[in-house]
C-alpha positions as CSV (number, residue, x, y, z in Angstrom):
1,M,8.6,-13.9,8.0
2,L,10.9,-11.2,9.3
3,I,13.8,-12.1,11.6
4,T,16.5,-9.9,13.2
5,S,19.4,-11.0,11.0
6,R,17.4,-10.3,7.8
7,S,16.4,-6.9,9.2
8,R,20.1,-6.0,9.7
9,L,20.9,-7.2,6.1
10,F,18.0,-5.1,4.8
11,I,19.1,-1.9,6.5
12,S,22.6,-2.5,5.1
13,L,21.1,-2.9,1.7
14,V,19.1,0.3,2.0
15,L,22.2,2.2,3.1
16,T,24.0,1.0,-0.1
17,L,21.0,1.8,-2.3
18,V,20.6,5.3,-0.7
19,S,24.2,6.0,-1.6
20,V,23.7,4.8,-5.2
21,A,20.4,6.6,-5.6
22,S,21.8,9.9,-4.4
23,T,24.7,9.8,-6.8
24,V,23.0,8.4,-9.9
25,K,23.3,10.7,-12.9
26,S,22.4,8.9,-16.1
27,S,22.3,5.4,-17.4
28,A,23.1,3.4,-14.2
29,I,19.3,2.8,-13.9
30,A,18.9,2.4,-17.6
31,M,16.1,5.0,-17.7
32,P,16.1,8.8,-17.6
33,H,14.4,10.6,-14.7
34,V,11.6,11.9,-16.9
35,D,9.8,14.7,-15.0
36,R,10.7,13.2,-11.6
37,W,9.9,15.8,-9.0
38,T,12.7,17.7,-7.5
39,S,13.5,17.2,-3.9
40,K,12.3,20.8,-3.3
41,R,8.9,20.1,-5.0
42,A,8.5,16.8,-3.1
43,W,9.1,18.6,0.3
44,R,6.7,21.4,-0.6
45,W,4.0,18.8,-1.3
46,Y,4.8,16.9,1.9
47,R,4.7,20.0,4.1
48,H,1.2,20.7,2.9
49,Q,0.0,17.4,4.2
50,P,-1.1,16.6,7.8
51,W,0.8,13.9,9.6
52,L,-0.3,11.0,7.3
53,V,-1.9,8.3,9.4
54,G,-4.2,5.5,8.4
55,C,-4.4,2.0,7.1
56,N,-4.4,-0.3,4.1
57,Y,-8.1,-0.7,3.3
58,I,-10.4,-3.3,1.7
59,P,-14.0,-3.7,2.9
60,A,-14.8,-6.6,5.1
61,S,-17.1,-7.9,2.5
62,A,-14.3,-8.5,-0.1
63,E,-11.6,-11.1,-0.1
64,N,-9.6,-9.5,-2.9
65,T,-9.5,-6.5,-5.3
66,I,-11.7,-8.1,-7.9
67,Q,-14.5,-8.7,-5.4
68,M,-14.1,-5.2,-4.1
69,W,-14.4,-3.5,-7.5
70,Q,-16.8,-5.7,-9.5
71,G,-20.2,-4.2,-9.9
72,A,-22.0,-7.2,-8.4
73,T,-20.0,-7.1,-5.2
74,F,-19.1,-3.4,-4.9
75,D,-20.3,-2.4,-1.4
76,P,-20.7,1.4,-0.9
77,G,-22.8,0.9,2.2
78,G,-20.1,-1.2,3.9
79,I,-17.4,1.2,2.7
80,N,-19.2,4.2,4.1
81,R,-19.7,2.5,7.5
82,E,-16.1,1.3,7.7
83,L,-14.5,4.6,6.6
84,G,-16.7,6.2,9.3
85,W,-14.9,4.0,11.8
86,A,-11.6,5.0,10.3
87,Q,-12.4,8.7,10.7
88,R,-13.4,8.0,14.3
89,L,-10.0,6.6,14.9
90,G,-8.5,9.9,13.5
91,F,-7.2,8.3,10.3
92,N,-6.8,10.7,7.4
93,T,-5.3,8.4,4.7
94,I,-6.0,4.9,3.3
95,R,-4.1,2.8,0.8
96,V,-6.4,1.0,-1.6
97,F,-5.5,-1.6,-4.3
98,L,-7.1,-1.6,-7.8
99,D,-7.3,-4.3,-10.4
100,V,-6.5,-4.4,-14.1
101,L,-9.1,-7.1,-15.0
102,V,-12.0,-5.2,-13.6
103,W,-10.9,-1.9,-15.2
104,N,-10.3,-3.2,-18.6
105,H,-13.5,-5.2,-18.6
106,H,-15.5,-2.0,-18.4
107,P,-13.4,1.1,-17.7
108,H,-16.3,3.6,-17.5
109,R,-18.2,1.5,-14.9
110,M,-15.0,1.0,-12.8
111,E,-14.3,4.7,-13.0
112,G,-17.8,5.4,-11.7
113,R,-17.2,3.1,-8.8
114,M,-13.9,4.7,-8.0
115,K,-15.6,8.1,-8.1
116,K,-18.2,6.9,-5.7
117,F,-15.4,5.5,-3.4
118,L,-13.6,8.9,-3.5
119,I,-16.8,10.7,-2.6
120,I,-17.3,8.5,0.4
121,A,-13.7,9.0,1.4
122,R,-14.1,12.8,1.1
123,Q,-17.2,12.7,3.3
124,H,-15.0,11.1,6.0
125,K,-12.1,13.5,5.4
126,I,-9.8,10.7,4.3
127,K,-7.4,10.9,1.3
128,V,-6.8,7.9,-0.9
129,M,-3.6,6.3,-2.1
130,F,-4.4,4.0,-5.0
131,V,-2.1,1.0,-5.8
132,L,-2.1,0.0,-9.4
133,F,0.1,-3.2,-9.6
134,D,0.9,-5.8,-7.0
135,D,3.2,-8.9,-6.9
136,C,1.8,-10.5,-3.8
137,W,-0.1,-13.7,-3.2
138,K,-2.0,-15.8,-5.8
139,P,-0.5,-15.6,-9.3
140,T,-3.7,-16.1,-11.3
141,A,-7.0,-14.2,-11.2
142,H,-10.3,-14.2,-13.1
143,L,-13.4,-12.1,-13.3
144,G,-16.8,-13.2,-11.9
145,P,-17.6,-14.9,-8.6
146,Q,-14.5,-15.4,-6.5
147,P,-13.6,-18.6,-4.6
148,A,-14.6,-18.5,-0.9
149,P,-11.9,-17.8,1.7
150,I,-10.0,-20.9,2.9
151,P,-10.9,-21.1,6.7
152,G,-8.0,-20.1,8.9
153,V,-5.7,-18.8,6.1
154,H,-4.3,-15.3,5.8
155,N,-5.2,-13.6,2.5
156,S,-6.2,-16.9,1.0
157,Q,-7.8,-15.4,-2.1
158,W,-5.7,-12.2,-2.6
159,V,-4.5,-12.0,-6.2
160,Q,-1.6,-10.5,-7.9
161,C,-2.1,-7.7,-10.5
162,P,-1.4,-8.4,-13.3
163,G,0.3,-11.8,-12.3
164,P,3.3,-13.5,-13.8
165,A,1.6,-14.6,-17.1
166,M,0.9,-11.0,-18.2
167,I,4.2,-9.7,-16.8
168,R,6.1,-12.1,-19.0
169,N,4.0,-11.7,-22.2
170,L,4.9,-8.4,-23.9
171,A,1.8,-8.7,-26.0
172,D,-0.2,-8.0,-22.9
173,W,1.6,-4.9,-22.0
174,P,-0.6,-2.5,-24.1
175,E,-3.5,-3.7,-22.0
176,L,-1.5,-2.9,-18.8
177,K,-0.6,0.6,-20.2
178,D,-4.3,1.3,-21.1
179,Y,-5.3,0.4,-17.6
180,E,-2.6,2.5,-15.8
181,Q,-3.0,5.5,-18.0
182,G,-6.8,5.3,-18.0
183,V,-6.9,5.3,-14.2
184,I,-4.3,8.1,-13.7
185,R,-5.7,10.4,-16.5
186,A,-9.2,10.0,-15.1
187,F,-8.2,11.1,-11.6
188,K,-4.9,13.0,-12.0
189,S,-6.4,16.3,-10.8
190,N,-8.7,14.8,-8.1
191,P,-7.7,16.4,-4.8
192,Q,-8.9,13.4,-2.9
193,I,-6.0,11.3,-4.2
194,L,-2.9,11.7,-2.1
195,C,-0.5,10.0,-4.5
196,W,-0.1,7.1,-6.9
197,D,1.5,3.9,-5.5
198,L,2.4,2.4,-8.9
199,Y,3.6,-1.1,-7.7
200,N,3.2,-2.9,-4.4
201,E,6.3,-5.0,-3.4
202,A,7.6,-5.3,-7.0
203,G,9.4,-8.6,-7.4
204,N,7.7,-10.4,-4.6
205,S,6.3,-13.9,-5.0
206,G,9.2,-15.0,-7.1
207,N,8.6,-12.4,-9.8
208,S,11.9,-10.5,-9.4
209,L,13.5,-11.7,-12.7
210,H,10.6,-10.4,-14.8
211,T,9.2,-7.5,-12.9
212,L,11.9,-4.9,-13.3
213,P,11.3,-4.4,-17.1
214,L,7.6,-3.9,-16.4
215,L,8.3,-1.6,-13.4
216,K,10.4,0.7,-15.7
217,K,7.5,0.9,-18.2
218,V,5.0,1.5,-15.4
219,F,6.9,4.7,-14.3
220,V,7.3,5.8,-17.9
221,W,3.5,5.4,-18.6
222,A,2.7,7.2,-15.4
223,R,5.0,10.2,-16.2
224,E,3.3,10.5,-19.6
225,C,0.0,11.3,-17.7
226,H,1.5,14.4,-15.9
227,S,-0.6,13.9,-12.8
228,R,-0.7,16.5,-10.1
229,Q,-0.1,13.8,-7.5
230,P,3.4,12.4,-6.8
231,L,4.4,8.9,-7.9
232,T,5.9,6.2,-5.7
233,A,6.6,2.5,-5.3
234,C,7.7,0.9,-2.0
235,I,10.9,-0.7,-0.9
236,Y,10.5,-3.7,1.4
237,Q,12.6,-6.4,3.0
238,G,13.5,-9.1,0.5
239,Q,13.5,-6.8,-2.5
240,T,16.3,-7.3,-5.0
241,P,19.0,-4.6,-5.1
242,Q,18.2,-3.8,-8.8
243,I,14.5,-3.2,-8.1
244,A,15.1,-1.3,-4.8
245,R,17.7,0.9,-6.6
246,F,15.3,1.7,-9.3
247,V,12.5,2.5,-7.0
248,L,14.6,4.8,-4.8
249,A,15.9,6.6,-7.9
250,H,12.6,7.2,-9.6
251,S,9.9,7.8,-6.9
252,D,8.9,11.4,-6.2
253,V,8.3,10.5,-2.6
254,I,9.7,7.4,-0.9
255,T,7.5,4.8,0.7
256,F,8.6,1.7,2.6
257,H,7.3,-1.3,4.4
258,N,8.6,-2.3,7.9
259,Y,7.1,-5.1,9.9
260,S,10.1,-5.3,12.3
261,G,10.3,-4.0,15.9
262,P,11.1,-0.5,17.0
263,K,14.9,-0.8,16.8
264,A,14.9,-1.8,13.2
265,L,12.2,0.8,12.4
266,R,14.4,3.6,13.9
267,R,17.4,2.5,11.9
268,E,15.5,2.4,8.7
269,I,14.1,5.9,9.3
270,Q,17.5,7.2,10.1
271,T,18.8,5.6,6.9
272,L,16.1,7.0,4.7
273,Q,16.6,10.5,6.0
274,K,19.9,10.5,4.1
275,L,17.9,10.7,0.8
276,D,16.7,14.3,1.6
277,R,13.3,13.4,0.2
278,P,10.0,12.9,2.0
279,F,9.2,9.3,3.0
280,F,6.5,7.5,4.9
281,C,5.6,3.9,5.8
282,T,2.7,2.3,3.8
283,E,2.7,-1.1,5.6
284,Y,3.5,-1.9,9.3
285,M,1.9,-3.5,12.3
286,R,2.0,-7.3,12.9
287,R,1.4,-8.3,16.5
288,P,3.3,-8.9,18.6
289,V,6.5,-7.7,16.8
290,S,5.4,-4.5,15.1
291,T,2.6,-2.9,17.1
292,F,0.9,0.5,17.5
293,A,2.3,0.9,21.0
294,K,5.9,0.2,19.8
295,C,5.9,2.0,16.5
296,M,3.4,4.8,16.4
297,P,5.4,6.9,18.9
298,I,8.4,6.6,16.6
299,F,6.4,7.6,13.5
300,K,4.9,10.6,15.3
301,A,8.1,11.9,16.8
302,T,9.9,11.8,13.4
303,D,6.9,13.1,11.4
304,V,6.9,10.0,9.3
305,G,3.5,8.9,8.0
306,C,2.3,5.4,8.8
307,L,-0.4,3.1,7.4
308,N,-0.9,-0.2,9.2
309,W,-2.2,-3.2,7.4
310,G,-5.9,-3.7,7.9
311,L,-8.9,-2.0,9.4
312,T,-11.8,-4.5,9.8
313,N,-11.6,-8.2,10.3
314,G,-13.3,-9.5,7.1
315,K,-13.0,-12.0,4.3
316,T,-9.2,-11.4,3.8
317,Q,-8.7,-13.1,7.2
318,T,-5.6,-11.2,8.0
319,I,-6.1,-11.6,11.7
320,Y,-4.3,-14.9,11.0
321,P,-0.5,-14.8,10.5
322,W,1.2,-15.1,7.1
323,W,2.1,-18.7,7.8
324,S,-1.3,-19.9,9.0
325,K,-2.6,-23.2,7.7
326,P,-6.1,-24.3,6.6
327,G,-8.4,-24.9,9.6
328,S,-6.4,-22.8,12.0
329,P,-8.5,-21.6,15.0
330,P,-9.0,-17.9,15.4
331,P,-5.9,-16.5,17.1
332,K,-6.2,-14.9,20.5
333,L,-3.8,-12.2,19.4
334,W,-4.7,-10.9,16.0
335,F,-1.9,-10.5,13.5
336,H,-3.4,-7.5,11.6
337,N,-6.6,-5.4,11.8
338,I,-8.1,-3.2,14.4
339,L,-11.9,-3.7,14.5
340,H,-14.3,-6.6,14.5
341,R,-16.7,-6.7,11.5
342,D,-19.4,-5.0,13.7
343,G,-17.1,-2.2,14.6
344,R,-16.0,-3.4,18.1
345,P,-12.3,-2.8,18.7
346,F,-10.1,-5.9,19.1
347,S,-8.4,-3.9,21.9
348,I,-9.9,-0.8,23.4
349,R,-6.6,0.1,24.9
350,E,-5.0,-0.1,21.5
351,V,-7.7,2.0,20.0
352,H,-7.3,4.7,22.7
353,L,-3.5,4.7,22.0
354,I,-4.2,5.4,18.3
355,E,-6.6,8.1,19.2
356,H,-4.1,9.6,21.6
357,F,-1.6,10.1,18.6
358,T,-4.2,11.2,16.1
359,G,-6.0,13.6,18.4
360,A,-9.4,11.9,17.9
361,P,-12.0,11.7,20.7
362,L,-11.7,8.5,22.7
363,W,-13.8,5.5,21.5
364,P,-16.4,4.7,24.2
365,R,-15.6,1.7,26.3
């Protein structure tokens, strides 16, 4: 949960890290900047993009990344319908999580599903930001049928990728390398991919002590693929200084998460501008603190891209807050998400506000 005092501490931390990242020359981060994009190249890439606006996306039919990508539950029909709604909102970008277990179980089949996903996204004029690793929520995962969502609980079956067991076991790292490089090499020239988000909230869920060594390898493995798309990993409130420093010093473009109100958002944007490198927000919007009405005007005015968490209310149940308990009744005010599962807006006024900023035709009342 974010609170004002923690937000101030985080902004102070980011200021310190920006100073460090802008002056680092060699071994302070304990890894060379192998092929990191220059600031000039990063700005050239960013200026060729539209204003990046969209959401973090998982189909309503899936409760986690395994269910999204396994053959038995991959849902191209639902994806096509929901990305049609995203296009109707004026969204041009989505952030989508992958899974190492599904890929390494049968890489060619997973690659085929990803190709199909990218074709659907292209049909709706939406670019995709794939996330390869993730330190959030449940620490263990398995292939096959997934446990049902726990009623009333936010993201009750979301799983980490790869999870602490594989992070701590160096013998598993070749499998992680095969996954990462297999994915990037398969799609490194695909124009539908905006960029590679290598690691979501690295160090979250109590993994800080062990994640940094893997994070360093994740960047090395990605650089070896020589992709045409830039590399990034996010900074977020609660991240350790060591991990945030590394992320800021090695990402081609900077990405950040901000679930605070407009004042804290403005301060973080002003702080990140000191890096002289493109940056955009890959997670925001938790009602009533961080909302479209409060934050989207700031993003638009500063030309900072923004991706809110969630499109359709589905099996991830992120209309409930992070702290929800089993059996909680549906909240009157949704925490995340924009649309009901049948495509009806949670708030038509909110949808019209989004469309005002994206330039999309107004959703019928």
